[in-house]
Every structure is written in structure tokens, then in C-alpha cells.
C-alpha positions in Angstrom: -29.2 -7.0 -6.9 -26.1 -5.4 -8.3 -27.6 -1.9 -7.6 -28.3 -3.0 -4.0 -24.8 -4.3 -3.5 -23.1 -1.2 -4.8 -25.4 1.7 -3.9 -26.8 0.6 -0.6 -24.7 0.3 2.6 -25.8 -2.5 5.1 -26.5 -1.4 8.6 -27.8 -2.8 11.8 -29.7 -0.1 13.7 -30.6 -0.8 17.3 -34.2 -0.2 18.5 -36.5 -1.0 21.3 -39.0 -3.9 21.0 -41.9 -4.7 23.1 -41.4 -2.9 26.4 -43.2 -2.4 29.6 -42.6 -0.5 32.8 -40.2 -3.1 34.2 -38.3 -4.3 31.2 -36.9 -2.8 28.0 -36.0 -5.2 25.1 -33.4 -4.1 22.6 -33.5 -5.6 19.1 -31.0 -5.2 16.3 -32.6 -4.9 12.9 -30.7 -5.7 9.7 -31.3 -3.4 6.8 -29.7 -1.1 4.3 -29.1 2.7 4.0 -28.8 4.7 0.8 -25.2 5.6 -0.1 -22.3 4.0 -1.9 -21.0 0.7 -0.6 -17.2 0.7 -1.2 -16.7 -3.0 -0.5 -19.6 -3.9 -2.7 -18.3 -1.8 -5.6 -14.8 -3.4 -5.3 -16.2 -6.9 -5.1 -18.6 -6.4 -8.0 -15.9 -4.9 -10.2 -13.6 -7.8 -9.4 -16.2 -10.4 -10.2 -17.4 -8.7 -13.4 -13.7 -8.3 -14.5 -12.9 -12.0 -13.9 -16.1 -13.2 -15.6 -15.7 -11.0 -18.6 -12.1 -12.2 -19.1 -13.1 -15.8 -19.4 -15.0 -15.3 -22.7 -13.4 -12.4 -24.6 -15.2 -12.9 -27.8 -18.7 -12.6 -26.4 -17.8 -10.0 -23.7 -15.9 -7.6 -25.9 -18.6 -5.0 -26.0 -18.8 -4.9 -22.2 -15.0 -4.6 -22.0 -15.1 -1.8 -24.6 -17.7 0.0 -22.5 -15.6 -0.3 -19.4 -12.5 1.1 -21.2 -14.6 4.0 -22.6 -15.9 4.8 -19.1 -12.3 4.7 -17.8 -11.1 7.0 -20.5 -13.9 9.5 -19.8 -13.1 9.4 -16.0 -9.4 9.9 -16.7 -10.2 13.1 -18.8 -12.4 14.4 -16.0 -9.8 13.8 -13.4 -7.2 15.6 -15.5 -9.4 18.7 -15.5 -10.3 18.4 -11.8 -6.6 18.2 -10.8 -6.1 21.7 -12.1 -8.5 23.0 -9.4 -6.8 20.9 -6.7 -4.9 23.7 -5.0 -8.1 25.8 -4.6 -10.0 22.7 -3.5 -7.4 21.9 -0.8 -7.5 25.5 0.6 -11.3 25.4 0.7 -11.3 22.0 2.3 -8.9 23.0 5.0 -10.7 26.3 5.6 -14.0 24.4 5.9 -12.6 22.0 8.4 -11.1 24.7 10.6 -14.3 26.7 10.5 -16.3 23.7 11.6 -14.2 23.2 14.7 -15.9 24.6 17.8 -12.7 25.2 19.7 -9.8 25.9 17.3 -7.3 25.7 20.1 -8.4 22.1 21.0 -8.3 21.2 17.3 -4.8 22.4 16.9 -3.7 20.5 20.1 -5.3 17.3 18.7 -3.4 17.7 15.5 -0.2 18.3 17.4 -0.8 15.1 19.4 -1.5 13.2 16.2 1.8 14.3 14.7 3.6 13.4 17.9 2.0 9.9 17.8 3.1 9.6 14.2 6.6 10.4 15.2 6.4 7.8 18.0 5.2 4.9 16.0 7.6 5.6 13.2 10.4 5.7 15.8 9.2 2.4 17.2 9.3 0.8 13.7 12.8 2.1 12.8 14.5 1.8 16.2 12.9 -1.4 17.6 10.9 -3.4 15.1 13.2 -3.4 12.1 16.5 -3.9 14.0 14.9 -6.7 16.1 13.7 -8.5 12.9 17.1 -8.1 11.4 18.9 -9.4 14.5 16.5 -12.5 14.6 16.9 -13.5 11.0 20.4 -12.1 10.0 22.2 -11.9 13.4 23.6 -8.5 12.4 23.3 -4.9 13.5 20.9 -2.9 11.3 22.1 0.5 12.5 25.4 0.0 10.6 23.2 -0.2 7.5 21.4 2.9 8.4 24.7 4.9 8.2 25.1 3.8 4.5 21.4 4.6 3.8 21.5 8.3 4.4 21.2 9.3 0.7 18.1 7.2 -0.1 16.5 8.4 3.2 17.2 12.0 2.3 15.7 11.5 -1.1 12.6 9.8 0.4 12.1 12.7 2.9 12.4 15.3 0.2 10.4 13.7 -2.6 7.8 11.8 -0.5 7.9 8.9 -3.0 9.6 5.6 -2.5 9.7 5.0 -6.2 12.1 7.9 -6.8 14.5 6.5 -4.2 15.1 3.2 -6.2 18.2 4.4 -8.0 19.9 5.5 -4.8 18.7 2.3 -3.1 20.3 0.3 -5.9 23.6 2.1 -5.5 23.7 1.6 -1.7 22.9 -2.1 -2.0 25.7 -2.5 -4.6 28.1 -0.8 -2.2 27.0 -3.2 0.6 27.7 -6.2 -1.6 24.1 -7.3 -2.2 23.7 -9.5 -5.3 22.3 -7.6 -8.3 19.7 -10.3 -8.9 18.2 -9.8 -5.5 18.1 -6.0 -5.6 16.7 -5.7 -9.1 14.1 -8.4 -8.5 12.8 -7.6 -5.0 13.0 -3.8 -4.8 10.3 -3.0 -7.4 7.9 -5.5 -5.6 8.7 -3.9 -2.3 7.9 -0.5 -3.6 4.4 -1.7 -4.6 3.5 -4.1 -1.8 5.5 -3.2 1.3 4.5 0.0 3.1 4.8 -0.4 6.8 4.9 3.3 7.5 1.8 3.9 5.4 -0.1 1.1 7.1 0.7 2.5 10.5 -0.4 6.0 9.4 -3.7 4.8 7.9 -4.6 3.0 11.1 -3.8 5.9 13.3 -5.5 8.4 11.0 -8.7 6.4 11.0 -8.6 6.3 14.8 -7.8 10.0 15.0 -10.8 10.8 12.7 -13.1 8.7 14.8 -12.0 10.4 18.1 -12.4 13.9 16.6 -15.9 13.0 15.4 -16.9 11.5 18.7 -17.3 8.1 17.2 -16.5 5.3 19.7 -14.6 2.3 18.3 -14.9 -1.2 19.8 -12.1 -3.8 20.0 -13.4 -5.7 17.0 -13.5 -2.5 14.9 -9.9 -1.6 15.9 -8.8 -5.1 14.8 -10.7 -4.6 11.5 -9.1 -1.2 10.9 -5.6 -2.7 11.4 -6.4 -5.6 9.1 -7.8 -3.4 6.3 -5.0 -0.9 6.6 -2.4 -3.7 6.2 -4.0 -5.1 3.1 -5.1 -1.9 1.4 -1.6 -0.3 1.4 -0.5 -3.2 -0.9 -2.6 -1.5 -3.6 -1.3 2.0 -3.0 0.8 3.7 -5.8 4.2 5.0 -4.8 3.1 8.6 -5.1 2.8 11.4 -2.5 -0.3 11.4 -0.2 -1.7 8.2 -1.6 -2.5 6.9 1.9 -5.3 9.5 2.3 -7.3 7.5 -0.2 -7.2 4.4 1.9 -8.2 6.5 5.0 -11.4 7.5 3.1 -12.1 3.9 2.1 -11.8 2.5 5.6 -13.8 5.4 7.1 -16.6 4.6 4.7 -16.5 0.9 5.7 -17.0 1.7 9.4 -19.4 4.6 8.7 -17.2 7.1 10.6 -18.1 10.8 9.9 -15.8 12.2 7.3 -15.7 15.9 8.5 -12.5 15.4 10.4 -10.6 13.8 7.5 -9.8 17.2 6.0 -7.9 18.1 9.1 -5.3 15.5 8.1 -4.3 17.6 5.1 -3.0 20.3 7.4 -0.2 18.0 8.7 0.1 15.8 5.7 3.3 17.5 4.5 5.2 16.1 7.5 3.4 12.8 8.0 3.9 11.9 4.3 7.6 12.4 4.6 7.9 10.4 7.8 6.1 7.4 6.5 8.0 7.4 3.2 11.3 7.3 5.1 10.0 4.3 7.1 8.9 2.6 3.9 12.4 2.9 2.4 13.9 1.6 5.7 11.6 -1.4 5.4 12.6 -2.0 1.8 16.3 -2.0 2.7 15.7 -4.4 5.6 13.8 -6.9 3.4 16.4 -6.8 0.7 19.3 -7.4 3.1 17.4 -10.2 4.8 16.6 -12.0 1.5 20.2 -11.6 0.3 21.5 -13.2 3.6 19.3 -16.2 3.3 19.9 -16.7 -0.4 23.6 -16.5 0.1 23.4 -18.9 3.1 21.5 -21.5 1.1 23.6 -21.0 -2.0 20.7 -20.1 -4.2 22.6 -17.3 -6.0 24.7 -18.2 -9.0 28.1 -16.5 -8.6 29.2 -17.3 -12.2 26.1 -17.6 -14.4 26.4 -18.6 -18.1 26.5 -15.3 -20.0 24.0 -14.6 -22.7 25.9 -14.0 -25.9 23.1 -12.9 -28.2 19.3 -12.2 -28.1 17.5 -11.8 -31.4 14.1 -12.2 -32.8 13.1 -14.2 -35.9 9.7 -15.1 -37.2 8.1 -13.4 -34.2 9.8 -15.9 -31.9 12.4 -14.9 -29.3 15.4 -17.1 -29.1 18.3 -16.9 -26.6 21.7 -18.2 -27.6 23.9 -19.3 -24.7 27.2 -21.0 -24.4 26.8 -24.7 -25.0 28.6 -27.8 -24.1 28.5 -30.3 -26.9 25.1 -30.7 -28.5 23.0 -29.2 -25.7 23.2 -26.0 -23.8 24.5 -26.4 -20.3 23.1 -24.3 -17.4 23.5 -24.7 -13.7 20.3 -25.2 -11.8 19.5 -23.9 -8.3 20.9 -27.1 -6.8 24.2 -26.7 -8.5 23.7 -29.7 -10.8 23.9 -29.4 -14.6 20.5 -28.5 -16.2 20.1 -29.8 -19.8 17.7 -27.9 -22.0 16.6 -28.8 -25.6 16.6 -25.7 -27.8 14.8 -25.9 -31.1 
């Protein structure tokens, strides 16, 4: 059963049933085709990992086997990465050679880049400022003027993780609470990628159009849904969105030949979506800061920690006390009494 779920892809081929001269009956048969099933592999790995974690004593050999396989695959990937430049050149050359009309292919790529610029402009000029006006009642374009350094860093490095130090400095200059910035920014880097989600959805549609694969309305909705959820698992490294494009294409059984064309224009698309991601991070940070300050959830004068030390493998925190018990302020502003042993 596990082999069927992971190495057989379900399909519903259409065929003709009992037919005569006046009537043709179409029937849809449910079956499987040979090939890896990405969703099946992900779900099987998730279930096996959750089950093996419930009884560590008995499942330790299985966990050790999984760790050994992971280490072997890591070593293989390290050696394969050394051949990546040659592989990229071969992949792009193969994609260009397979195009019947090279001029039409280059025009299609140009239109794809133009569409990427358009939806990124819509996000940065319309969507983000509109959300900021609705929730904060402020002008986001004023913030964009102060964000020039993180945006330049994002455009040059194509990584939203590298822009965190510059983003911290800008937020400090804008008066954002340190607690908000240091807590939310790392989570946003990992889970918030609006530019990447828009790129993945458009790249899948572009690949389907180049391959002559017709997408229905339900499939378009599914592509948007999968793109929005899969970007939450993307690392903040350059060109990580291409992996999600491959996964979604496999799910909808779209031909993969046109995916290699995306690498030709990846250098500009990657920079554009990284800039949009950083803009989204700044918008979220400022919105959360506004609502926290409005509801007085931020402690302006917290009790300072005077010493942190470790004894007998137990961490203890010494704080300023009031009498016999330490005194801290809770979120509601009332004294919060804690018993420290």
C-alpha cells in the first residue's frame, strides 16, 4: 500500500464506452500510472514521522535509518552542487533547442517577465498600501522612503534573510518596539512570501501555456491554493521558488519541458519577488506594532533581568523583587505574582 501511494500517481483517463452510430458514451476510469506521487510521498513521510515520534524506544532503529539516509543524500547533493553550473547551461540549452520557434519562445519569456513586473507592482503599489490604510490609517509610501536600504540589499542578494539586519535598523529608526521586530521578523522571513507565491502561481500557468496544457477554473484555484501554502516551507535562499513550481507541476501532471525556460529569466524574477517579500515583512511589522501599541500590550518599562545563571542543570532567572515575591506586570497592567523556588 505504501509503495502504491508513493510510486503510483492517480489518474482518471477518459474513454469511450458502449457506442453505436447515433450515440457516444464517455466514461471516466479511475486508475494509477507509474511515477512518483509527490503528495503521497509528503503525506507518508509526515505520518511515519509522527508515528515514530510517539514511541522513541521501539522506533529508534527506524529513526536511525532515516537519519542515515538523510546523511547519505546530503553528501550526494554536496557533490552534485559542484556540477550545477554545467547542468544549468545544459538545461537551458536543451530547452532552447526544443523550442520550434525560438522567436516566439523569447517573446513568451518577455511577456512572462512583464507579467511578473505587473503583479509585483500591483502588490507594492495597491495591495500593501491599501491593507496599511485599512488597518493603520497611515500612508505606507512614507515608510517606503525609509526602506531603501533593505530593499537594495534584497535586490542585490536575492535573500530576505540577509536583509534582516537592515530591516531591524530601519524599524528602530521608525520607533517600532524592539520586542515586536525581534519576534515577528524571523517568522515573517520563513512564513510570509507574497512575492514568491505570486511568482509560483504565474510560473505554473506559464509552463502550462507553453506546453499546450489547458487549465480549468478548478485547477487554477488549486494552483493558487498550493502556491500560497507551499511558500510557507520555502527557505530564504535564492531561487527556492523553482522547487515549488516543480512540485505543483507534478501534482497537476503538467509537462515539465518548459520549466527550464524559467531559469533564463530567473535572475530578474528572483530579485523582484525578494523585494516584494521584504516590503510585505515591513508592512506586517508596522501593522502589528500599531495594534499592539493601541491596545497597550507592550510594556514600556519592563522589569530588568539582573542575572541569569545555571546551577545543577536548572536555569534560574533573578529579577527585581518586591518583598518576598517577585513582582512583574502582566499584559493587563496588573501585578503578576510568581513563586520562585
